[in-house]
N, C-alpha and C positions, 0 to 999 in steps of 0.2 A: 443493351444499346447496340444498334447496328453499326457496322464499320463506317457507313457513309454519314450517319448522324454524328458519330464520334469525330470523324474527320472535320466536319463542319464546325463543331465546337472548338476543336484545336485551332483551326484557321481563324475563327473569330477571336479567340483569346490571344493568339499570336499577333494579330493586327492591332489589338488594343494596347500592346505594350511597347515601350520604347527601349532603346539600347541595341547592342549588338545582337544579331540573330540567334546565337546560341543561348544567350541569357533570356531572350524573348520566349524561345521555345521552352526552356526549363521552367520559366515562370508560368507559361500557359498550362503546362502539364500539372504544375503544383496547384494552380487555381482549380482545375478540374478535380483533383484529388480532394481538396478541402471542401468543395461544394457537393461531393458524392457522386459526380458524374463518372469518375473512375473509382471503382470499388476496391477496397483492400484485397490484396491477393491477385488482382487483375493483371494479365499480361499486356504490356504496352505494345502498340504497333511496332513493327520492325523498323530498323533504321532506314531501309529503302522506302517503305510506305510513309514514314514521317517526313522524309525528304521530299517526296512527291506532293504530300498533303500541303506543306507550307511553302514549297518552292525554294528549298535551300539544298546545300551540299550534304552528302552523308557525313562528311567531317564535322559540319556544324551540328548535326543530330548527335554524333558520337559525343561531342563536347557537352551537349546539353544533358544526355543521359549520364555521362560521367559525373556531372555536377550533382544530379539527383542521387546517385549512389554515394557520393561523398557526404552528402547532407543526411544520409540515412533514410531517405524517402523510398528508395528502390534497391533491389538487389539483382545482380546478374546470375542467371543459372546456365552453366555451360551447355551449349547445344540446344537450349530451349528459349532463351530470350531474356528480356528485362521485365521484372515484376514489381508492382507497387506493394510495399510492405504494409502489413496491418499495423494499426496503432497499438501501443502498449496496453496490456490487460493485467488484471490482478493475478491470474494464473501464471502469466509469463514471469512474474517476479520469482515464483517458486520453481518453475520448471523451464527456465530460459536456457539451460545448457551451462557447460563449464566455462568459467572465466578465471583469470589469475586472481582477481580480487572482487568479491561479490559484496557491494555496498547497497544492494537494492532491497534486501530483506531485513526487517527489524527483528532479528533473532539472535539468540546465543549461538555463535558459530560452532561450538563443539563443547563437550563436557569436561574439558581438561582442567577447568577451575574447581571442579568438585572433589571433595574428600570422599572417596568411595567406601561403602560398607563391605564387610565380608560377605560374600555371596553364598547363600544356602538355598539352593533351588527348591528343595522341599518346603522350606519355610515361606518362600515367596509364593508358593502355590497353595498354601494352607489358608482357607477362608472359612468363615463361619458357616456358610451354606454348603461348602464342600464343592459344589458345581461351579462356583465363581461368578454366577449371574446375580450379583448383589445390586439391586435396582438403583438405589441411591448412592452406592459407592461403599468402599471399604470403611468400616466404622472408625478405625484408628486414624486414617487420613482425614475423614470428615471432622473428627474431634479436633485435630491439629489445625484445620482451616476454619473453625468456628462453630461446628456442630451441625446446625440445621441447614445443610447445604446439599446440593446435588452435584456429584462429580460427573464431569463431561469429558468428551474427547478433545480437549483444548478449548480455548476461549472462542474460536471460531464456531465450534458446534454450539457453544452456549448462546451466542448471538443468534445463530440460526433457529435454535429452539424457542428463544424469545419471540422471534419474528413469526414463527409458525403459530404460536399461541396468541399473540397480540395483534397481528396484522391480517388484513384481507386484501385481495386485489383491488387497486384503485385507492387505497388509503394513502395518506401523506405522513411522512416522518420528519420531524424537525431535527436538523443536524447543524453542527458548526461547519464552517468552510474556511480552511481545509479540515478534513476529518479522516478517520481510518478507512482505507480503501476496501478492506474486507467486509466491513459492515455495509458500505454502499453496495457491494456486490450482492450481499444477502438481501437487502431490501429490494433491489431491482428484481432478483429472482422470485421474490414473494409477490411481485406485481405492484409494489408500492412506489411512491415517488418521493425522493428525498428533497426536502425544501431547506435551503440554507438560511441561517440567521446568525447574527452576532450574539452568541450565547453569553458572552461577558457583559452585555449591556441589558439590564433588567427591562428598560423601556422597549428595546428591540424584541426581546423574548415575549413580552406581554402582547405587543402588536402582532407578532407572527402567530401566537396562539389564537388570537381573536380572528385574524385574517384567514388563516389556512386550516384551522380546526383539525390539527394533526391527530392521528390515532396513537401516536407515540413520539416521545422525545428521546433522542440518543445523545449521551454525553460521554466524554472521555476525560478521565481524571488527570492523567499526565498525557498531554497532547501527542497524538500520533497523526501527522508527522512532526509537529512543531517542538515537542519536548517541553512545552509550557506547562507549569503547574498552576492550576487555576481553582479558586474557590467558587463553586457554582451553586451555592446553597439557594440563591434567589431563583434559579431555574427550578429546583425542587419545589420551592414554596409556590411559585406561579403554576407549575404543572398540577400540583395538588389542588390549588384553588380552582383550576380549570377541569379537574377530574380526568387528567390525561396521564396514563402510565408512563414510567420513566425507565429507560435501560441505561445503567451507569456502568461504563467499561472501565474497570479498574485493573486492566491487564498490566499496566506499567506502574501501578501505584506504589509498589515497593521500591522502585528505582528513582527515588528522589534524593538529589545530591546534597542539598542543604535543608535542614529542618524536617518536619514531618509531613506526610501526605495529607491533603484535605480530608476532613471528616466525611464519612459515608453520607450520601444524599438521602438514604432511608431515614436518617435522623429527622428530616423535614418532610418526607413523603413516605411514611412507614408502610402504608397499605398498597402503594402502587409502584414501588421501586424493585426492579430486578438488578442485582449487582453481578457482574461478570468478572471472574478472576481467572488467573492462569499461573501455572508453575513453569511455563516455557521461558520466561524472562529471568527467573532467579536460579533455576535448575538447568533444564535443557528441553528444547522443543520436541525432540524425538521421543520423549515420554508421552506426548500427546495428552496432557492432562490439564483440565481447567475445572471451574466449578461455577455454579449459580447459587445465589442466595436470594430468597424472596419470601414473602409472608405466605403462610398457608391461607386458603387452599390453592394459591397460585403455584406454589412450588410443587404441589401434588400434580397439578395439570401439566407442568413442565416435565415431571418425571414420567408421566404417562406418554407424552409425545416422544421423549427420548427412548422409552422402551419400544415404541413402534418403530423407531429409527434404527437402533442397533442392539437392543436388548439390554446391554450393559457395557461399561467401560472395562478395559482390560484389568483384571484383578492383579496380575503380575506387575504391571506398571504402577498401580496404586501402592502395592506393598513396598516396592523399590522406592517410590517417591517418599513414603513415610520415613524410610530409613535414611534417605538422603537429606530430608528436611532436618532431622535430628542432628546430623553431623555438619550441616552447611548453613549457618546463619547468614542472612543476606549481606551484613555489613561489609565483609572483606570484598565481595564481588561488586558491591556498589562503589567502593573506594577504587577498585581497579577500573571500573568503567569510567569514573571521573577522570582518572589518569589518561585513559585512552581517548576520551573526549578532548582533553587538552592537547594531547600529542597530536591528534588528527587535525584540530583546529590550527595548530602552528604549522603543520605541514601544508595544509591547504593555503594558509595565508602566505607562505613562501613560494608556493608553485603557481597559484592562481589568485594573485592579490586583488583582482577586480571583483571577486566573488564576496558576498557579504551574508551574514547570518547573525541572529540573536543567540547568545549562549543559552543552551537549553538547561532548564532546571531539573530535568529528569529525562528518563527514557534511554534510547539507544541510538538516537539519530540527530543529525544536524539538518535544519530546514534552510537550504542555501539558495540565495538569489543570484542568478546569472544575468546581469544587465544585457538587454538586447539579444538574448539567446532563446530560440525555441527548443525547450528541453525534450520535447517529444522526438525531435530530430536528432538532438545532441546524444540522447541515450543510445541510438544505434551506432553513432560514431564512437562513443566511449567504449561500447562492447567490442568494436573491432580493435581497440587499443588495450583490451584485456580487463576492463572495468565494467561491472554491471551497476547501473544506477536506476533509481525509481523517479520518473518524471513527475512533476507536480500536478499535472492534469488528472492523474489517477485519483487524487485525494479530494477532488471537487465534484459535487453532483452536477456542476454546469461545465466541467472541462476547463476551469480557470487555472491560474497559477502555472502557465506554460513558460514562465521564466524562472521556475523553481525546481530543485532537486531534493529528494530526501536521501541522505547519505548516512548509512550506518557507521558508527565508530566502534562497534563491538569486536572487530577483528584484532589480531595481534599488531603491536606497533610496527613490526616489519612489513606486514601486509598493508597496513595504512599508509606507510611511506611509499610502497610500490603503487598504491592506488592513487595517491596524490600526484606522483610523477606521471602515471598514465593519463590522469585527467588533464594534466597540463599539456600533454601531447595531443590529446583528443580535442582540447580547446584550440590549439594551434591549427589542427587539421580542419576543424569546423569553420574557423574564421578565414582560412585560406580561400582565395578566389581561384577555383580550379579551371576556369575558362581562359583560353588564350585570346586576348583581345584582337589578335590578327586574323582569327578565324571568321570567315564570313559565309 
């Protein structure tokens, strides 16, 4: 967009708004960002140019830009100018840089909870094949996970392999809303469109299957981000009747705080279900180990595609994981997570009493509602106060839930306390009106 065209748009938006000039200018720039007239990463016009464009003082422009920076919409780069920040992405959750307390990722923060086996490097590197390229995975680990499974480089690779086999560009995938952000990223990269439906309602599922004719249904046994533990057998029955394959994400299925996890959906859709599992939530994500379970010949096809992708999963990680599984039943870790969940919930209630959530039945996170707050913007403010959070829009195929955050409670109680205090400070900064009413 040319500078004259952009200036005209800014003037038009400025004139449509009420209030003091600095707030009108900040609102005009926000409007243009939300409709895409200003692209993420774009450099905003200089203070002098903005002042001339709308006929205000440079002090008014400075106040408007300061407001946008405080809201997390923009950042100042010394000697370069003010830039519009890009919206949050899945990758940013993992690679967003160091903060004092990272609540944005639903992962085990470190392996300190594990009882470690004695390390014998030679034993870890001894495999039946000798060369370590065992296509479906280490036989001992596979037996511990159920036998007829394919070991993958984490659950994320498992979802990606299922998408490669079952989807084509232009296909539709039926998902819950909210749902796991990593799956939405995979489906988008495959050229498929995620279509939201209430998977807890059999009538809604039946209607969505008939209306959208999806190529795939994706379910999550223990909700990510919600932590809800749901029995979705009706989804499997309806998908089977419609001859639609099902990907059941059981990544968090072990982490149920009360009772047992729901039965596998392959019980009701035996020939069309791919189950995705992971060791990242009960052991440690750095092992990068997950698995797929599916009927033959579908599992064989998944194994072929995996071989094309990376030949085989690390033999050393698999041997180490088998040793760790023998020494670390999930019960003690689940009990510890339940304590951390309750500790963090109490800390949040004390520091930010206006926030609400439903107690999760499983998983690693709270799905928190912030009344009247745009969490895409709040996330940037929170990071400046040392806390990384995952805004709710990431978990929706339509960008909804912008009043929600997914907050992990897997950190130590000390870090959770620090995070709650930091979120309280960030909330105060977000709610503060940074504009001086006397500026005109």
